[in-house]
C-alpha positions as CSV (number, residue, x, y, z in Angstrom):
1,X,-18.8,-25.2,-14.4
2,X,-16.6,-22.6,-15.9
3,X,-15.8,-23.2,-19.6
4,X,-12.0,-23.6,-20.2
5,X,-10.4,-20.9,-22.1
6,X,-9.4,-21.8,-25.7
7,X,-5.7,-22.6,-26.5
8,X,-5.2,-19.1,-28.2
9,X,-6.4,-17.2,-25.2
10,X,-4.1,-19.4,-23.0
11,X,-1.3,-18.4,-25.3
12,X,-2.1,-14.7,-25.5
13,X,-2.3,-14.7,-21.6
14,X,1.1,-16.3,-21.3
15,X,2.6,-13.8,-23.7
16,X,1.0,-10.8,-21.8
17,X,2.6,-12.4,-18.7
18,X,6.1,-12.6,-20.4
19,X,5.8,-9.0,-21.4
20,X,4.8,-7.7,-18.1
21,X,7.6,-9.8,-16.4
22,X,10.2,-8.3,-18.7
23,X,8.8,-4.8,-18.3
24,X,9.1,-5.1,-14.4
25,X,12.8,-6.6,-14.8
26,X,13.8,-3.5,-17.0
27,X,11.9,-1.1,-14.8
28,X,13.8,-2.3,-11.5
29,X,17.1,-2.2,-13.4
30,X,16.4,1.3,-14.8
31,X,15.4,2.6,-11.3
32,X,18.5,1.1,-9.7
33,X,20.6,3.0,-12.4
34,X,19.0,6.1,-10.8
35,X,19.5,4.9,-7.2
36,X,15.8,4.3,-6.7
37,X,13.9,1.3,-5.8
38,X,11.1,0.1,-8.1
39,X,8.6,1.7,-5.7
40,X,10.2,5.0,-5.5
41,X,10.5,5.2,-9.4
42,X,6.8,4.3,-9.8
43,X,5.8,6.9,-7.2
44,X,8.0,9.5,-8.9
45,X,6.4,8.7,-12.3
46,X,2.9,9.2,-10.9
47,X,3.8,12.5,-9.3
48,X,5.5,13.7,-12.5
49,X,2.0,13.4,-14.1
50,X,0.3,15.1,-11.4
51,X,0.8,16.0,-7.7
52,X,-1.2,13.7,-5.4
53,X,-2.4,13.2,-1.8
54,X,-0.7,10.3,0.0
55,X,-4.1,8.4,0.2
56,X,-4.4,8.5,-3.7
57,X,-0.7,7.4,-4.2
58,X,-1.4,4.6,-1.9
59,X,-4.5,3.5,-3.9
60,X,-2.5,3.9,-7.2
61,X,0.5,1.9,-5.9
62,X,-1.9,-0.7,-4.1
63,X,-0.1,-0.4,-0.9
64,X,-0.7,0.9,2.6
65,X,-0.6,4.8,3.2
66,X,2.2,4.2,5.8
67,X,4.4,2.7,3.0
68,X,3.8,5.7,0.8
69,X,4.8,8.0,3.7
70,X,8.1,6.3,3.9
71,X,8.8,6.3,0.2
72,X,7.9,10.0,0.1
73,X,10.3,10.6,3.0
74,X,13.1,9.1,1.3
75,X,12.4,10.9,-2.0
76,X,12.0,14.1,-0.1
77,X,15.3,13.7,1.6
78,X,17.0,13.3,-1.8
79,X,15.3,16.5,-3.0
80,X,13.0,14.8,-5.6
81,X,9.8,15.4,-3.9
82,X,8.3,17.8,-1.4
83,X,5.1,18.2,0.4
84,X,2.7,21.1,-0.2
85,X,-0.7,22.0,1.1
86,X,-3.6,21.1,-1.3
87,X,-4.8,24.5,-2.6
88,X,-8.4,23.1,-2.5
89,X,-8.2,21.7,1.1
90,X,-5.5,23.0,3.3
91,X,-5.8,19.9,5.5
92,X,-4.6,17.7,2.8
93,X,-0.8,17.6,1.9
94,X,0.1,16.9,-1.7
95,X,3.3,15.0,-2.7
96,X,4.9,17.2,-5.5
97,X,7.9,16.5,-7.5
98,X,10.7,19.0,-7.5
99,X,12.3,20.1,-10.8
100,X,15.1,17.4,-10.1
101,X,12.3,14.8,-9.4
102,X,10.6,15.6,-12.8
103,X,13.9,15.5,-14.5
104,X,14.8,12.2,-12.9
105,X,11.3,10.7,-13.8
106,X,11.9,11.8,-17.4
107,X,15.5,10.2,-17.5
108,X,14.0,7.1,-16.0
109,X,11.3,6.9,-18.5
110,X,13.5,7.5,-21.5
111,X,16.0,4.9,-20.3
112,X,13.5,2.0,-20.6
113,X,14.8,0.2,-23.7
114,X,12.7,-3.0,-23.3
115,X,9.5,-1.7,-24.8
116,X,11.2,0.5,-27.5
117,X,13.3,-2.2,-29.0
118,X,10.5,-4.8,-29.7
119,X,8.0,-2.1,-30.6
120,X,10.5,-0.6,-33.1
121,X,10.2,-3.8,-35.1
122,X,6.5,-3.1,-35.6
123,X,5.1,-0.7,-38.1
124,X,3.3,2.5,-37.1
125,X,-0.1,0.7,-38.1
126,X,0.8,-2.4,-36.0
127,X,1.6,-0.3,-33.0
128,X,-1.5,1.7,-33.4
129,X,-3.5,-1.4,-33.6
130,X,-1.8,-2.9,-30.5
131,X,-2.4,0.4,-28.6
132,X,-6.2,0.3,-29.5
133,X,-6.4,-3.4,-28.6
134,X,-4.8,-2.8,-25.2
135,X,-7.1,0.1,-24.5
136,X,-10.0,-2.0,-25.5
137,X,-9.0,-4.8,-23.1
138,X,-8.7,-2.3,-20.3
139,X,-12.1,-0.8,-21.1
140,X,-10.5,2.6,-22.1
141,X,-12.1,4.3,-25.0
142,X,-9.6,4.2,-27.9
143,X,-8.5,7.5,-29.3
144,X,-9.9,8.2,-32.9
145,X,-7.1,8.9,-35.1
146,X,-7.3,12.2,-37.2
147,X,-8.2,11.5,-40.8
148,X,-5.3,12.3,-43.1
149,X,-5.5,15.8,-44.4
150,X,-7.1,17.2,-41.3
151,X,-5.9,19.0,-38.2
152,X,-2.4,19.2,-37.0
153,X,-1.1,16.6,-39.4
154,X,-2.3,18.6,-42.4
155,X,-0.7,21.7,-41.0
156,X,2.6,20.0,-40.4
157,X,2.5,18.7,-44.0
158,X,1.8,22.0,-45.5
159,X,4.6,23.6,-43.4
160,X,7.1,21.0,-44.7
161,X,5.9,21.3,-48.2
162,X,6.1,25.2,-48.2
């Protein structure tokens, strides 16, 4: 018999579900403002991070490769994506964002207000803790913040003081 989750866990799961639903609504709305479907916007966002073969895009988007082909075809016809041979394996075609595709992905990303508004009510320390907790939940090794007075932060402080 499986143990029932405690009430706090149930409440946290419900809150995460609400955040995810709101994010998807905002993402779909932002995509539409750029004359994109949600799937086109997600694919463009992935390609803005790195060019990918169709099969990997399908895995990332959790859909069939034939669906990805249609999405890439539509984005290609709009001049946002192009297909190029993979330099490491000429048999494989990579989907690559054009300059306009990258710019559209950037505009889309910066137009997402849903996350910025509520996160803006949290302190830097709270946002850092939230990031680390989410990374931990996902099994991602949290980044270790630099100690004050070391690295880039210290250099920036010295430049601003000088």
